[in-house]
C-alpha positions, 0 to 999 in steps of 0.5 A, spaced: 958 387 228 960 389 222 956 392 216 960 389 211 957 383 213 950 384 211 950 388 204 951 382 200 945 380 202 942 387 202 944 387 195 942 380 193 934 381 196 934 388 192 934 384 186 929 378 188 922 377 186 918 377 193 916 371 195 908 373 197 902 374 194 899 381 193 892 376 196 886 381 196 888 384 189 891 377 186 887 370 188 890 365 189 889 358 186 885 352 190 889 346 190 886 339 187 882 336 192 880 343 196 874 342 200 871 348 199 864 349 202 857 344 200 852 345 195 846 341 192 845 340 185 837 341 186 835 337 179 839 331 182 837 330 188 832 325 190 831 326 197 834 320 200 837 323 206 843 320 206 847 326 207 843 329 212 844 323 215 852 321 215 854 328 217 858 329 223 857 336 224 849 336 223 849 341 217 845 340 213 837 340 215 831 336 210 824 338 211 819 335 207 814 341 205 808 338 201 808 331 200 803 331 194 808 334 190 814 332 193 817 338 195 823 339 200 827 344 204 835 343 204 839 347 208 846 348 209 849 351 216 856 353 213 858 355 220 857 349 222 859 345 217 867 341 218 868 341 210 869 334 211 866 331 204 862 326 208 855 328 204 858 328 198 861 320 198 854 318 202 850 321 195 848 315 191 846 318 185 851 316 180 853 318 175 853 326 177 853 327 185 847 332 187 852 334 193 858 337 191 864 341 194 866 348 192 872 351 191 870 357 196 875 359 201 872 367 202 865 365 206 867 369 213 861 374 214 859 377 221 853 374 222 852 367 222 845 366 218 849 370 212 853 363 212 846 359 211 845 357 204 837 353 202 834 350 196 827 349 195 825 344 190 822 338 187 824 331 189 828 329 182 825 321 180 832 316 181 835 314 174 835 306 173 842 303 172 843 301 165 843 293 167 837 293 170 832 294 165 829 288 161 831 286 154 828 290 148 826 284 144 824 284 136 817 281 134 817 275 132 824 273 134 826 270 141 833 273 141 834 281 144 834 287 139 840 291 139 837 296 144 840 304 144 846 305 149 844 310 155 848 316 154 852 318 161 851 325 164 859 328 162 859 334 167 
C-alpha cells in the first residue's frame, strides 16, 4: 500500500474537533423525556398506593407506620426499578404529581442496599377539584356570589 493515499485523511483529521465528550469531566445533558429514577414528594402524597399497585417490577413498598397519625414509610428499590415511569402515570394527585422521575443516570453502586431510597412522611390531605365545591351564596340573594378562584400550584 502506498502511504500517499492516507496522507490527505491524516491531515484533515488533525484539524477537526473530536467527536467524543470528556465524559467524567464534562457531564452530558439528558434529552427531554429522559426517565431517570423515581422519587417522592412526601408533602403531596395521599398514600393511595396506586404507585405500589401498578409498579411492574414491584420496586415500591409502602407500609403504614402509625394509623392514628397517618404516618407512612415508602421505599423505592432502584436495583429492581426498570424506569418505566408507570408510578408517575398512576399517581392521581393533580396538578403536581407526588411521584416524579429525576434526571440522574449515574446511580451505580457496589452494594444494592445503597440504591434504596426511603421516605417517612405524614399522609397529605387529598385536594378537592374546584368544580366539586358548592357555590358561595350571598346573604339575601338566591344567586351564587363570585367565589374566589383557586390558584394552581406552579412547578
